[in-house]
N, CA, C and O of each residue as an XYZ file, in Angstrom:
452
protein
N      26.282      6.797    238.570
C      25.272      7.949    239.059
C      26.197      9.169    239.242
O      27.235      9.143    239.903
N      25.717     10.228    238.593
C      26.687     11.541    238.771
C      26.542     11.961    240.214
O      25.623     11.657    240.974
N      27.757     12.822    240.506
C      27.841     13.541    241.786
C      27.239     14.778    241.636
O      27.253     15.527    242.613
N      26.670     15.173    240.526
C      25.725     16.571    240.615
C      24.501     16.006    240.211
O      24.375     15.248    239.249
N      23.445     16.452    241.090
C      22.246     16.288    240.823
C      21.659     17.160    239.928
O      22.240     18.223    239.709
N      20.486     16.882    239.297
C      19.946     17.941    238.502
C      19.505     19.010    238.901
O      19.579     20.058    238.260
N      18.830     18.844    240.355
C      18.308     19.790    241.175
C      19.419     20.803    241.263
O      19.404     21.954    240.827
N      20.551     20.070    242.010
C      21.936     21.442    241.852
C      22.236     21.884    240.733
O      22.373     23.106    240.666
N      22.404     21.218    239.707
C      22.855     21.859    238.447
C      21.980     22.886    237.915
O      22.475     23.848    237.326
N      20.443     22.749    238.099
C      19.692     23.734    237.686
C      19.774     24.806    238.634
O      19.616     25.852    238.004
N      19.945     25.035    239.844
C      20.060     25.979    240.972
C      21.362     26.768    240.633
O      21.359     27.997    240.709
N      22.473     26.076    240.261
C      23.806     26.610    239.893
C      23.637     27.301    238.461
O      24.149     28.408    238.293
N      23.031     26.770    237.569
C      22.863     27.429    236.371
C      21.884     28.608    236.184
O      21.923     29.393    235.236
N      21.017     28.635    237.186
C      19.811     29.311    237.331
C      18.958     29.036    235.976
O      18.488     29.915    235.253
N      18.864     27.737    235.798
C      18.001     27.531    234.470
C      16.792     26.809    235.018
O      16.826     25.754    235.651
N      15.698     27.524    234.689
C      14.087     26.916    234.881
C      13.931     26.149    233.505
O      12.783     25.727    233.368
N      14.713     25.877    232.528
C      14.366     24.976    231.396
C      13.933     23.699    231.900
O      14.204     23.198    232.991
N      13.179     23.205    230.906
C      12.913     21.574    231.381
C      13.811     20.773    230.135
O      13.274     19.804    229.599
N      14.893     21.111    229.786
C      15.622     20.192    228.788
C      16.693     19.448    229.502
O      17.909     19.617    229.424
N      15.930     18.481    230.306
C      16.814     17.555    231.158
C      17.959     16.615    230.299
O      19.087     16.285    230.665
N      17.409     16.377    229.310
C      18.567     15.543    228.570
C      19.914     16.286    228.158
O      21.032     15.774    228.216
N      19.598     17.676    227.701
C      20.812     18.394    227.410
C      21.659     18.740    228.695
O      22.880     18.856    228.584
N      20.972     18.923    230.034
C      21.787     19.130    231.128
C      22.429     17.797    231.685
O      23.510     17.775    232.272
N      21.702     16.772    231.456
C      22.553     15.388    231.909
C      23.766     15.201    231.073
O      24.821     14.807    231.570
N      23.616     15.514    229.636
C      24.684     15.430    228.960
C      25.920     16.385    229.510
O      27.059     15.951    229.685
N      25.596     17.489    229.708
C      26.734     18.384    230.273
C      27.411     18.073    231.527
O      28.619     18.182    231.737
N      26.371     17.612    232.468
C      27.039     17.045    233.929
C      27.749     15.932    233.634
O      28.740     15.720    234.331
N      27.425     15.003    232.580
C      28.357     13.998    232.302
C      29.420     14.333    231.964
O      30.406     13.738    232.396
N      29.532     15.359    231.112
C      30.894     15.918    230.328
C      31.499     16.628    231.339
O      32.700     16.420    231.515
N      30.932     17.422    232.041
C      31.836     18.136    233.354
C      32.274     17.080    234.272
O      33.472     16.982    234.541
N      31.581     16.442    234.674
C      32.177     15.204    235.399
C      33.447     14.448    234.858
O      34.484     14.206    235.475
N      33.078     14.089    233.391
C      34.077     13.369    232.670
C      35.452     14.137    232.600
O      36.559     13.648    232.825
N      35.163     15.448    232.240
C      36.355     16.325    231.905
C      37.095     16.472    233.630
O      38.314     16.376    233.770
N      36.494     16.625    234.402
C      37.161     16.510    235.927
C      37.928     15.224    236.105
O      39.154     15.235    236.215
N      37.180     14.065    236.135
C      37.980     12.751    236.294
C      39.262     12.570    235.296
O      40.234     11.896    235.637
N      39.172     13.270    233.962
C      40.214     13.168    233.105
C      41.500     13.974    233.570
O      42.649     13.572    233.386
N      41.191     15.043    234.132
C      42.232     15.976    234.750
C      42.706     15.426    236.031
O      43.832     15.755    236.406
N      41.947     14.576    236.800
C      42.375     14.088    238.019
C      43.299     12.763    237.863
O      44.099     12.323    238.690
N      42.967     12.230    236.545
C      43.514     10.867    236.314
C      43.003      9.862    237.070
O      43.687      8.848    237.209
N      41.699      9.958    237.703
C      41.134      8.946    238.364
C      39.749      9.273    238.436
O      39.355     10.434    238.328
N      38.966      8.263    238.621
C      37.314      8.294    238.704
C      36.937      8.516    240.156
O      37.457      7.996    241.143
N      35.746      9.552    240.096
C      35.329      9.433    241.743
C      33.873      9.177    241.619
O      33.345      9.253    240.510
N      33.226      8.896    242.616
C      32.032      8.497    242.967
C      31.125      9.264    243.860
O      31.679      9.998    244.677
N      29.790      9.220    243.846
C      28.961      9.837    244.736
C      28.834      9.737    246.010
O      28.369     10.623    246.726
N      29.289      8.516    246.432
C      29.442      7.763    247.755
C      30.044      6.518    248.013
O      30.068      5.735    247.063
N      30.567      6.132    249.146
C      31.299      4.952    249.260
C      30.574      3.652    248.737
O      31.185      2.678    248.297
N      29.326      3.739    248.825
C      28.401      2.427    248.313
C      28.727      2.198    246.477
O      29.006      1.143    245.907
N      28.587      3.437    245.938
C      29.057      3.552    244.670
C      30.393      3.013    244.315
O      30.634      2.098    243.527
N      31.218      3.713    245.011
C      32.833      3.314    244.664
C      32.994      1.699    244.987
O      33.736      0.988    244.309
N      32.328      1.272    245.938
C      32.488     -0.052    246.235
C      31.825     -0.915    245.219
O      32.369     -1.992    244.974
N      30.807     -0.621    244.638
C      29.931     -1.415    243.640
C      30.949     -1.503    242.187
O      30.958     -2.483    241.442
N      31.853     -0.154    241.965
C      32.317     -0.072    240.754
C      33.679     -0.772    241.156
O      34.187     -1.400    240.227
N      34.354     -0.790    242.323
C      35.410     -1.534    242.474
C      34.994     -3.195    242.199
O      35.727     -3.971    241.584
N      33.944     -3.483    242.666
C      33.660     -5.066    242.686
C      33.265     -5.493    241.181
O      33.314     -6.667    240.812
N      32.864     -4.413    240.336
C      32.699     -4.662    239.116
C      33.747     -4.725    238.356
O      33.677     -5.457    237.369
N      34.821     -4.075    238.585
C      36.146     -3.768    237.838
C      36.305     -2.750    237.073
O      37.171     -2.594    236.213
N      35.155     -1.786    237.495
C      34.912     -0.476    236.586
C      35.756      0.678    237.211
O      35.935      1.710    236.564
N      36.224      0.534    238.330
C      36.833      1.986    239.236
C      37.861      2.490    238.661
O      37.896      3.709    238.492
N      38.954      1.651    238.223
C      40.220      2.221    237.799
C      41.201      1.983    238.753
O      41.168      1.096    239.606
N      42.314      3.029    238.533
C      43.267      3.015    239.483
C      42.936      4.232    240.481
O      42.536      5.322    240.071
N      43.163      3.903    241.931
C      43.062      5.091    242.792
C      41.637      5.723    242.557
O      41.611      6.937    242.357
N      40.590      5.107    242.562
C      39.244      5.704    242.837
C      38.928      6.534    244.119
O      39.485      6.136    245.142
N      38.388      7.264    244.188
C      37.976      8.109    245.306
C      36.430      8.635    245.608
O      35.781      9.164    244.705
N      35.998      8.491    246.669
C      34.559      9.328    246.837
C      34.567     10.667    246.623
O      35.340     11.341    247.305
N      33.750     11.291    245.680
C      33.806     12.802    245.618
C      33.773     13.744    246.854
O      33.144     13.368    247.843
N      34.353     14.835    246.862
C      34.065     15.471    248.079
C      33.646     17.044    247.539
O      33.576     17.328    246.343
N      33.407     17.921    248.552
C      32.899     19.311    248.186
C      33.782     20.125    247.123
O      33.214     20.890    246.344
N      35.013     19.976    247.097
C      35.864     20.515    245.993
C      35.744     20.012    244.692
O      35.672     20.716    243.685
N      35.722     18.677    244.722
C      35.338     18.071    243.419
C      33.808     18.420    242.879
O      33.577     18.649    241.692
N      33.041     18.426    243.668
C      31.609     18.789    243.380
C      31.610     20.268    242.823
O      30.949     20.528    241.818
N      32.369     21.264    243.486
C      32.400     22.529    243.215
C      33.122     22.782    241.849
O      32.721     23.626    241.049
N      34.151     22.033    241.655
C      34.921     22.147    240.337
C      33.936     21.685    239.263
O      33.927     22.325    238.211
N      33.151     20.706    239.396
C      32.386     20.203    238.365
C      31.294     21.377    238.068
O      31.041     21.702    236.908
N      30.802     21.858    238.941
C      29.698     23.037    238.691
C      30.277     24.038    238.210
O      29.600     24.824    237.548
N      31.624     24.273    238.403
C      32.287     25.482    237.481
C      32.321     25.066    235.834
O      31.825     25.634    234.861
N      33.127     23.824    235.950
C      32.997     23.391    234.433
C      31.846     23.221    233.955
O      31.810     23.348    232.731
N      30.793     22.957    234.497
C      29.275     22.940    233.972
C      28.884     24.188    233.557
O      28.436     24.481    232.448
N      29.103     25.023    234.643
C      28.626     26.489    233.966
C      29.432     27.119    232.829
O      29.050     28.059    232.132
N      30.657     26.440    232.730
C      31.499     26.985    231.547
C      30.605     26.264    230.119
O      30.291     26.864    229.092
N      30.391     25.094    230.394
C      30.022     24.344    229.090
C      28.525     24.766    228.943
O      28.004     24.615    227.838
N      27.907     25.204    229.814
C      26.433     25.765    229.443
C      26.432     27.301    229.031
O      25.505     27.792    228.387
N      27.547     28.025    229.454
C      27.584     29.488    228.968
C      28.096     29.255    227.488
O      27.671     30.042    226.643
N      28.996     28.220    227.071
C      29.800     28.351    226.041
C      29.356     27.293    225.143
O      30.000     26.246    225.202
N      28.459     27.352    224.388
C      27.636     26.182    223.744
C      28.297     26.001    222.242
O      27.916     25.061    221.545
N      29.098     26.740    221.856
C      30.280     26.530    220.728
C      31.738     26.416    220.902
O      32.442     26.743    221.857
N      32.046     25.868    219.741
C      33.775     25.871    220.008
C      34.302     27.150    219.815
O      35.221     27.556    220.527
N      33.780     27.867    218.865
C      34.129     29.283    218.579
C      33.187     30.340    218.877
O      32.112     30.267    218.281
N      33.379     31.403    219.750
C      32.698     32.538    220.148
C      33.164     33.662    219.445
O      34.256     34.058    219.851
N      32.700     34.264    218.565
C      33.169     35.473    218.053
C      32.935     36.822    218.945
O      31.871     37.052    219.520
N      34.086     37.690    218.983
C      34.320     38.606    219.749
C      34.560     38.384    221.220
O      34.268     39.237    222.058
N      35.073     37.273    221.499
C      35.749     37.038    222.969
C      37.016     36.567    223.041
O      37.510     36.276    221.952
N      37.533     36.442    223.781
C      39.111     35.571    223.897
C      38.907     34.213    224.089
O      37.856     33.921    224.660
N      39.691     33.253    223.737
C      39.914     31.938    223.944
C      39.794     31.528    225.376
O      40.396     32.219    226.198
N      39.070     30.457    225.808
C      39.137     30.023    227.177
C      39.595     28.572    227.329
O      39.824     27.878    226.338
N      39.715     28.153    228.492
C      40.129     26.595    228.641
C      39.604     26.396    230.030
O      39.023     27.288    230.647
N      39.840     25.129    230.525
C      39.460     24.828    231.833
C      39.441     25.725    232.793
O      40.563     26.040    233.187
N      38.299     26.392    233.451
C      38.224     27.434    234.198
C      39.233     27.095    235.473
O      39.206     26.041    236.109
N      40.058     28.123    235.690
C      41.174     28.250    236.857
C      40.754     27.900    238.168
O      41.416     27.246    238.974
N      39.304     28.501    238.385
C      38.894     27.934    239.739
C      38.804     26.414    239.934
O      39.267     25.851    240.926
N      38.159     25.763    238.895
C      38.033     24.436    238.731
C      39.607     23.724    239.030
O      39.845     23.057    240.037
N      40.364     23.943    238.211
C      41.844     23.678    238.529
C      42.229     23.802    239.806
O      42.849     22.888    240.349
N      41.939     24.856    240.404
C      42.646     25.025    241.781
C      41.945     24.053    242.847
O      42.575     23.576    243.791
N      40.381     23.763    242.579
C      39.779     22.824    243.340
C      40.436     21.321    243.039
O      40.779     20.586    243.965
N      40.544     21.026    241.928
C      41.045     19.698    241.607
C      42.380     19.270    241.764
O      42.577     18.067    241.939
N      43.296     20.029    241.731
C      44.538     19.946    241.594
C      45.137     19.225    242.988
O      46.156     18.545    242.863
N      44.603     19.343    244.135
C      45.006     18.689    245.251
C      44.696     16.957    245.246
O      45.278     16.143    245.963
N      43.699     16.676    244.310
C      43.460     15.296    244.246
C      43.960     14.699    242.975
O      43.581     13.565    242.682
N      44.733     15.317    242.228
C      45.240     14.720    241.092
C      46.307     13.979    241.360
O      47.097     14.260    242.261
N      46.426     12.828    240.489
C      47.531     11.673    240.732
C      47.944     11.637    239.293
O      47.343     12.292    238.442
N      48.988     10.856    239.016
C      49.928     10.714    237.861
C      50.051     11.785    236.833
O      49.602     11.753    235.687
N      50.796     12.840    237.470
C      51.111     13.981    236.851
C      51.804     13.622    235.477
O      51.439     14.197    234.451
N      52.746     12.726    235.459
C      53.442     12.416    234.222
C      54.642     13.396    234.096
O      54.886     14.096    235.079
N      55.369     13.509    233.050
C      56.624     14.239    232.766
C      56.153     15.498    232.302
O      56.953     16.372    231.969
C-alpha cells in the first residue's frame, strides 16, 4: 500500500487528469526510489509494517513512514511527473532533488564505503 494517496498526489501535482494508472506508476517509482536511497523499506502505518514483517517481506530495519519521507516522495514524484523523458533538450541534467535527499538522509542506513 503506497504511503502517498492518489488524492494527495493529484493535489501536489495540480493534476486534474484522470490517468490514474500513470500516476500510480509514478507514485510506486517515487516511493521505490526513496526506499532504494534509504536502504530500507517503509510502510504507511504500523499495521502494514507488522503484516510485512509477518510475511517476511519487510527486509532489514523497516520503518513506518513519517512526514519527512512522505514530503520527499512528493518531491521525487513531482520531478518524475515534470520530467517524463530521459533527455530534455535545452536544459541542464538533473538528479534526485536535493530537497528529497535532505528529508531522507536522517533515516538512511547502511551507507557503505
